[in-house]
N, C-alpha and C positions, 0 to 999 in steps of 0.2 A: 511354548510356543510354536505353534502352527502353520498361523493365517493372520495375518494380517491385514485388515481395512483402513482404504485410504478417503477422503472427504474434504473437496473443494468447499470451504464455507462462507458466506460476506460476498464483498464484494468480489471480482475478478482481476487479477491483475498479473500483465506480461510475467511468463517466467515457470506460472503454476506447472505447466503440461509439462518444462523438463524436470522440475521438481518431483512429477508424478511416475515418469522415465527412471529418474534415480534411482527411488522407493523400491519399482520392483524389480527394476536389474540386481542391486546391492541385494535383496530380498532373493532373488531366485539362485545369486550369485552364495547364500547360505539356507539354500533348500529350505527356505521361504516361501510358503501360497501368499497371492495378493489378490483380493478381491476390492473393486470399488467401489462403491456408493455414491448411485446419483441426486444431483441437484441438492447438494450438502445435506444438512438433516433434515430438511423434508423426505430426501430419499431415503434416510434413515430409518423414518421413520413409517413411512409406507415400505421398505421391504423393497429397496430398486436396486439391487444387488448384482456385479457380472463378475468373473474372474479376470484380472489380468497378469498376459503372459507378456514374456519378452518381444512379441512378434506384435501384437495391441498396444505398445509402446514405440512402436518406429515410426521414425515420422515426424516426431509430434515436437522435439526440443527446438523446434523453428517460430512452432504457432504461438500465435498470444491467444488469450482465452482461458479455457480448462474443459478437457476432451470429458470429464464429467461431470461438468454444467456444475452451476451455483443457483442458490434461490433463498430469501430471506424465508423463516422459520417463526412462527409470532408463538407456536404450538412447542418449542423448543421451550421456550420461558417459562412453560409450567410442567408442577411436577408429574400430571398425567402424559405430558411429551414423551418426558424424562425415560417414565415407565416406558412405552413405548419402544423409545428407540433402542433401553436396557433389552427390552423383550427380542430384536432383531438382531444385535450382537449373539445370542443364544441360540436363535435360533440358526443362526447362520454360522455357528461355534466360530465367531472373529474372536481371538484372544487377545488382540491390541488393535490400539485404532491409530492412525495418525493424520493430523489437520493440520491443512494447509489453509489457511487465513490470517484475521485481524484478531483483535482482542474480544469483539464480542463473540468470536468463534472458540476462542481459549475457555472464555468465562462456559461455554454450553459442554464443553470437551472436560472442562474439573468437574458440574455436575454429573456427567456421566461417572468418572470413576467414583466420585462419592459415593453414587447409587450403587455402583457395582462392582465396583473394584478392578475393572479396566484397565492396564497402561496403557496411559497415553501423551502420547509427543505432539505437542505444537510443529510447524514450521513458518514461520512470519512472512504471510504475502501481501501486502499492501501497499499503493502506492503513497501512501501520506506518510511511512515511515514512523509512524507514531508507537511504534509498540515498545514497551521498555524492556532493557535487557540484550538490547542488539544495536552496532551499529545503523544497519543498514536492512531493510526487509524486500523478499523478492518482488520487483516491479516496479521500484523504487527510481532508478536511474532510469528506466526509460522512460518512466512519464517526464523527467528533467529531459530528455534528450527529444521526447515528441515535444513536448512544449518548445526548446527552446530552437529546434525546425520551425515551430509556426513563428515565433517573436521575431526571430530572425529576416523575415520578411514584412512583419508587419512596421518592425522598424523601417524599411524600406521607404513603405507608402506614408508611415508618420513624417519622416524628412522630408520626401517631398512637397510634402503639403501642410508641412510647420503647425502638427497637430500632436496634441497627446493625448495618447491610448494606454487607457487600462487595461490591461488583460488579466482576466479573473481565471486562476485555476482553483481543483478543486483541494478541499481542507474545511470542512465545518470544522470541527473545532480546535483543531492544530495547525501549525503554519512551516511544517518544515519542508511540503516540495514549493513555496512559496519562495521561501527564500534561497533554497537550493538555485530554485530557476532564476529570482533574482538575482543571485548573484553572479549566475554563470551567465548572466545577460550583460551584464551593466546596468541594470536597470534604475531611472533616477530614485525612485522610489518602491520601497517595500512594507506592502502591509499584510499581518499576518494579526489573529486574534490573542495571543498572549501579548502583544506589546500595543498600550494604547496609542493613536495618534494623534495628531491636531491639523486638520484642513486647514486651517487659517496658516499655518506655518509653512504646509504644503504649499498654498499656492502662491505666499509671498518667495519661496524658494525659487517656487516656477517662473516668474516675472524676475526675479534674480539673475536667472539662465536663459532667460531672456537678453535681457540689457545688455549682456554679455556675449549674444549672437550665436544663443544655443535656437536649433531650427529644430525639436523634438523631445519629444520625454517619453520614456514607457516607465507606470507604474504595474506590477506584478502584486497583485491580491488574491489571498486565500480568499475564499467565496463567504468562511464566516469570520470575515471581518467587515460587516457591516452590511448594508445595502448598496451593492455595484452600481444599479442604477441612480441612487440619491448622491454617491459619493461623484459620479460623473456631472451630474447637473450643478451641483454646487460647486464643484471647480470652474464649471462653466462659467456661469454667474459671476464668482467672484473674480476670477480673470481673464474672461472674455474672448477665450483662445480656445479653440476649435477640439473637441474633445469626443474621444471616441471609446466604446463598450466594446470588447470583444470578450466572449465568454467560451474556454475551449472544451469544460465541461467533459463531456464523457468519451473524449477521444485520448484524454491522456490514460485510457484503460484499456484500449486495442493497441495493434499490432505488435510485428514482431519484435521479443524479446533482446534487447540488445545483447552482447556478449558479455556484461559485466552482470547482468540479472540472470543470463543462460548459469555463467561460472557460478555464480551464489545458490541459485536454486539445483544445479549438482552435488555444492558441496552441501546443503543444509539435505534434502532428500538422502543422499547416503547416509548419511552423519542419525540421522534422525531413527534409522534403521539399527544403525551400531548401537545407539543408546539402550533401544529396545534389546537387543541382544545380552547387553551389558546389566539388565534388571531394572531400567529406569522404570518409573511408575507414575510419575505426574511433572515433565518439563518440556520445553519450550528448546530448540537448537537458535543460537544465533552466531552473530560474530562481534568479536572485540577486537578492533587493533587490525591484525592479517589472522589473527585465531579465530578459531572455532569455538563454542562454548557454548553453555548448557544453563538457566536457571530454572526455577519451581515455576510449574505454570499459572501460578495463581499473581507473582510477580510481574507476570507480565500484561496481565489486564488490573490488576489492583493499583499498580505501583503509574506512577505520571512519568515518561521522560521529557527530560529537560530542552528546551530549544537551545542549540548554540547560538547566546547571545554575543560571545565575542565576534562570531562570526556577522551577523548582523550590525555591527558597530562598524566591522571592516568594511563590510558593503556602504555605510553612510558615508565613510571615510573615502572610500575610492569613487563613489559619485559625486563628490562635490567637486 
């Protein structure tokens, strides 16, 4: 193995740049060359490749987004697209590939490996934290803290005006982000796709809170847990309270990564190179407890990560 390719695919997450930096510097330390692939798999198919060295990754550890840029690529879901990507790997003599992204990105990496045998290692980077095989993903901690920064301020105005605020965070299919944000914020209710909720019950509890002189309430809701506008309208209709909706959206993807996201990215990036040097063929790096680990890449996108329902229940108890 002489040359490693690095690609950031799918949605961006704070800390991707720190991971790129760690990959490049660990590779150079081990006398390996590194090339960056721009715009995700689209750039791999189109041959948008350039060399990376120690100097090219200086000053990026604190930057959000990804210097390699990223893009969705429908062509990568076709056999023709896979073959074009394989040809690019051959043309640029890329002997191994590190993919920084989420489950969809890892599926593409697995198909590349099956098509040509190139060793691939995935680094989980997604604010959704929904990748099987790791307790945490790069960017998740930053997104949680970004959401808390906003909601702390929303609570001030909610209390001043005696309002119910529904704050929608990203999470079309999974509620890991909403649960962490809601738990840390002390939200009165947390709505996630994995757990059914009853609006009549929520409205009744809101009324009970007001009877106990509670001045305001925060509901943290994952975008995939129903239509937020309709939820807000129904709560307003059934309670008569002033209900406002705030959608944080893509603000959660941006900003400088937190210390925890940077630390995780540094560890994952360096460990990915180590795995390739040790002969890994198709793996994803992860962390369990305080220990770095790896799983088969296919497990990362084929198996479903469980939501921490004990934490969800504790959130209900502490909000009562």
